N, C-alpha and C positions, 0 to 999 in steps of 0.2 A: 523502689525509689519514689519518695514522696515529692511531688512537684510543688514548688512555691511560686515560681515566676514563669510567665509565658510571654512571648513576643509575637504579635499578630500583624502582618503586613502583606495583604494579598491584592492582586489585580482582579481575579475572579472572586466575587463576593458570595458566590453560591454557598449557602449553609454556614457562613461565618458568624452570623448573629446567634444562631442556635449553639454553635460551638463556644462562642465567647460567653454566652449566658451560662452554659454548663460549667465552664472554667471558673467564672465568677462565683457561682453558687457552691463550687468546690473549694472556695477560699484560696484560689490561685490568682495572684496579682497579674494584671495584664499591662504590657507595654504596647504602644501602637503608634502609627504615623500615617501621614498622607490620607488617601481616600478611605482607608479602613478606619482610621480615627473618626472620621465624620459619620460613618455608618454606625459605629459603636455608640457615639454620642447621641445620635438620633434614636437609638434603641434603648437609651438610658442605662447602658452598661458601663460601670466605672473602669477607668484605665488611666495610665500615666503616659503623657506624650513623650516620645523618644527623645526629642530635643531637650525637654525638661529633665529627663533622666540623665542624659549625658552632659548636660550643661553646655552643649554646643548646638547652635541653630542650624537648620537646614540651609544650605548655600548652593550657589552656582546653579540656580533653577532646579534644585532637587537632586543634582548629580551627587552631592555629598550630604548624607543624612544619617546613615547607619554605619558608615565606615569610621568606627570609633572604638578605642580600646575597651570601653565599658560594655560595648556590644559583643565584640569578637572575643574579648577576654572572658566574658560571661558564658559564651558558647564553647570556647576551646579549653577553658580551665579544667584540668583533671581533678576530680573530687578525691579527697582522702590522701593527698600527696603534697609535694612541695608547691604545686600551683596554688593551693589554697592560701598559703602564706603570702604569696605575691598578690593574690586577689584581695586579701585583707589590707595589705600595705597600700594598694592602689585604689582602694574603695570600689572594687569591682564585685558586684553581686552575681551569683550564678543564674543563668537562664536555662530552665529545665525543659521547656517546650518551645519550639520555633514553628510557626505556621506561616509559610510564604509560598506564593506562586508567582512566577515571573510575569512582568507586564508585557502587553500585547506580544504574543509569540512571534519572534523574529521571522519564523518560517512563513507566517501569514502576512506580516507587514511587507516582506520582500516581494510579494506578489502584486502589491499595489504600485501605482504610478507615482513613486516618490523619488525625489532627488537623493543623491548619496548623503548630503548633509542632513536632510530630513530623516532618512532611514537610520543614520548613525545614532540619533537621539533615542531610538527604540532598542538600543543595545543595553540591556540591564546589567549593571555592575554590582550594586549593593545586594540585590536578591541572590544571584549566584554565589557571591562571596559568603553571605550568611548561611545559606543552606549547605555549602561545602564545609564550612566550619562546624556546623552542628552535626553533619553526617560523619565527619572525621572523628568526632567525639561521641559517637553513638552509644558508647557504654554508659555515658552520663546524661546524654541529651536526646530527646525525641524530636524528630523533624517531620513535618507533614507538608507535602507539596501538592497533594491531590485531594480536592474536596470530597471525592468518593471514599476517602479513608476516615473522614471525620467520625462517622457513626461507629465504625469499628473501634477507633481509638477511645471514644467515650465509653463504649461497653467494656473495653479492657480496663479502663481506669476505674469503672464502677466495681469491677471484679478484683480489685487489688493493685492495679497498675500495670504498666507495660513491662514485659520481660525484655531481657537483652536480645532475645531472638526477634521480638517484635520491633525493637528499635533498629536492629540490623536490617530487617526487611524494609523499613522505611528509608534507611540510609542508602540501600541499593538503588531505590527509585530516584534518589537525589542525583547520584553520580551518573546514572543512565540519562537523566534529563539534562544535566549540564553538558554531558558529552554530545547529546543530540543538538542542544542549543548552540554550542560552540561550532559544531560541524556545519550548521546552517549558515552561521555568520562567515566562517572560513570559505565555504563554497561560494557564497555570494560575492565576497570581496575578491577572491581569486577569479571568479567568472566575469568580472566587470569588463575585462578586455581579452578574455581567453575562453573559448568554448570548452577546451579540455585543459583545465588547470594543472599545474605541477603537482598539487596536492588535492585529492578528491576524498571526501569523507562522507559516510552515510551510516545510519544506524536504523535497525529494524526492531520493532517491539511486538508485543502480543504473541510471543512464542508459544507454540503448542506442539507437543510431541506427537508424531504419527506412529502408526502400528509398526511400520518398517519403511525402508527406503525404496529405491528402484527395484531391488530384489529383497527377498525375505531375510537374507543374512546381513543386510545393511540397516543401520539405524538412521532416523531422519526426524526432522521437525520442520514446521512452517512458521515463518515470521512475517509480520505485517498486519496493519489494521485498515488498509484500503485496497481497492482493486480486488482481484481474485484472491490474493493472499488474505484479505480480511473477511472473506465470506465463509460462512458455515451453512450446511444444508438445512433446508426447511423440513426435509424428511429424508429418510434413507440412512445408510451406514456412514461411518466416519469417512471423510475424504482421505484418499491415499496420496502418496508422493506422486505417482504417475497421474492420478486424477487431477491434481493441481497443475501439473505440466500441460496436460491435454486441455484443461479448461482455460488456461492462459493462452495457449495457441489458438483455440477456437474463438475466444472473445476478441483477441487481437485482430483476427481476420474479419470477424463479424462487424467490427466498428468501421470497416471500409465501405459499408453499404447503408444507403438511406431507405431504399425500397424494402418491403418485407423480404427478409432473407433468412436462410438456414445454412449453418456451417456444421459439418460433421467431421470430427477429428478422431484419429486412431494413431497411437504411438507418436504423438506430437506433430502429426502432419495431417492436412485435410485429405479426406477421401471422398468428399462430396460437398459441393457448394452451389447454391442456386438462389435466384431471386424470383419473385412472382407478384401477381396482383394481390394475393392473399397469402397469409402465413402457411396455410395448409398446402397449397400448390408448391410453394417454395420448398417446404420440408420434403414432400414426396419426390420432387425433382432431384433434390440433393441426395436423398436416400437411394434413388434409382441409379445414380452414377456408379455406385459400387456396393450393392446390397450386402455382400458377404463381409466386406470390411466395416460396414456400418453396424454390424452386429457387435454389441459390447463396446460401443463408442461413446464419445462425449458429443452432445448436440447443443449448439448455441443458436438461439432465436432472438430476433430483435423486435418482436411484437408480443403483446400479452397473449398467453396461451389460453385458448378456449376449448370447449369440449371436443371439437372435431380433431384438433391437433393432439389433445391429450389422449384420445382413443388410439390414434396411430402410435404415439410414443409408448403407450401401455401394451401395444400389440406385439412388441418385440423386445429384445434385451438391450436396454440402454443403460450405461453406467451412470452418466450424469446429464442432467438437463439444466440449461441456463437460459433464463428469459427475464425481461423486465418485470413480469408479474404473471399471476395466474388467477383465473376466476375461481370462486369457491367450488363450483361444480367440477372444474378441471382438476383441482387439487384432489377432490374425492375420487375421481377416475384414476389419477396417477397413484393414489395411495394403494391401489391394488398391487402395485409393484413395490413391495415394502423396502427392498434393497436399493431401488433407484434413488439416487441423490438428486434433490431438486433445489436449485440455487437461484438467487436473484442476480441479474446482470448488473455489474457495477459500472460506474461512470468510467469513461476512457481516461487512462493515466497518460500524462505527457512526459514523465521523467525519463531520463536516459536509461537504456537497458544495460544492466550490469551482469556480467557472466564471470564467475570465478575460474581461475586457472591456478595451477600449482605455484604458490608464492605471490599471487596477485590477482588482478581482475582486468577484464576488457570492458571498456565503456563504449557504447554505440548509440548514436542519435539517428533516427530515421526521419526522412522528410514527410510532410503531410500527405503528399501524393507523388507517385511516380508515373502518373498517366497524363501529365501535362508536358507541353513543349517537346513533342516528339519530332524526330527528324526522319523523313522518309528517304531511304537510300535505294529503293528499288525503282525500276523504270515506270511501274504502274502505281498510281496513288490508290491506297485502300478505299474501299467503299465505306459509306457510313455504317453499314451493318458490320463490316469487318473491323472497323475502329471500335465499335461497341463490344464486339467479341474479344478484341485484344485487351480492352480495358478490364474486362472480366478475368481474362487469363493472367494478366499481369498482377492484378490484386491478389489472386491466389498464389501466383508464383513467388511473390515476395514474402509470403508466409509459409513457404515450403522449403525444406532443407535442400541445399545445393548438393549435387546436380539435380535439376528437375526439368521436366517437360510438361506443359499444361496445354491440353486442347480444350477450347471453350467456344460456345456460341454466346450471343449477347446476354443470356439469362442464366446460364449454368455451365459448369465444367462438364466435359464429355469424357475426357480421359486424363488421369493424373499419373504421371510416371516419374520415377527417380526417387525423390525424398531421401537423398543421401547416397545415391548411386555413384560409384567411382567412375563409371563410363557414361558420357553424355549420350552415346549411341544406344546403350542399354536402357537408359532412361526413356528415350523415345520409343523403343520397342515395348517397354512396359506400359507406357501410356496408350499405345495402339492396342495392346492386348487387353487392357482394362476397359476400353471403350465398348459399351454395350449397344451404342447406336452409331449411325453413320457419322463419319468425320467430314463429310462433304460440307463445305461452307464454314467450317470452324477456323478460328485463328489459333496460332501456336505461340506460346511464350516460353522462354527459357532463361535461366540465370547463369547458364554455362558459357564458358568461353568457346566460341565456335570458329576455329581457324580454318576448318575444312567443311565442305558441303555435306559430309556423310550424315550428320544428324538431321539436317533439313531433308535430305533425300530419304532417310528412313521415315521421317514424319510424313512425307508426301506420298509414300508408297500406297497407303489405303485409297487415297483419292485417285492415284494413277491407275490402280487395279480396278477401281470402280468404273 
């Protein structure tokens, strides 16, 4: 397919001058409008203004400029068929290449402190309409919405032009983008007066196939370009399905702490959590809570890893390490463990948690903190130390599967029991059995319904026996 006409109208001007110059030098006529027109004019690249081409001026503060039959007919008209006769009769020329990206991404603008009337003006109409038209007619039209594709497209054009497979690849990106764009608008408008709207939409990108799923007989992939989902290891093997689950659980709990902290997770539940004056002491304390479970675990740390911590991590079997950063010498030490995955700790995500079920999904929003506004129902007010211990226990408790029982002192968990136990009493017994140090002076947290004193009695036995 030899291209004769291209329409360029982009918000993100990255690389547009280079692309436009290439098109012009390839004897492809350029149509343009808005800010893109100004950039091309400043670069000395010839073009025809869209309003001049259509014979219709921009109007309504730019709301209407490309919504015209000469634009959409040029994009949608099927070559080599009856549409060509209509195009000739209506003086509609074919547009062979469309380069458009939507103006300020609605997802970003919705995070700003804008009124609804202000935000509404950032809903792009012409852009999505054009790229959908071009993508629908991908057999005859190429459409580019991502500046990172410019160089590839130019190379393909130098080598003889874009194949139908190339144009289909570009069209897929269009419909994925418009689906995401419309989902963001829908969620915002639905969410104006409702935390859980009637319709909830979301879309994930950056899909990567994994070796297998939770078990070897299952297939799996990971999607997402932020948070844990967007991370790839700096060293080590490819992340597995279970690695991602454990890494997500570990970082979710780690974000509860400001002091140097270490969280060790196994099978999606914490098996050791501690804070300290330094990262090394925090990690050692967390590992000592349950050393056998810490073997082959995921470790999340909230400070830069230096040599002392790196040596400890390399001294045992750790599946994944996640931290804000690593010194060069620490990286060299950890490289001794070739299979250990080393990742960067992502920023905390605030989006609702989505969990799929058969036929749908569950959406959950967690509060910033569950350690505020407590109500004491016992006869004795807890001491300051007991309060601190309870804060630690509750932070871990909310990131452990129900039913669970957590024994903790102010700086570390001492015994973790449950993590999905059917019986709350059994959860308490497991926590006691797991405790390698005295439970004297610890606080106990549970997310279980406690209609009877049996669980608390079980939890109190070690102290009573002592």
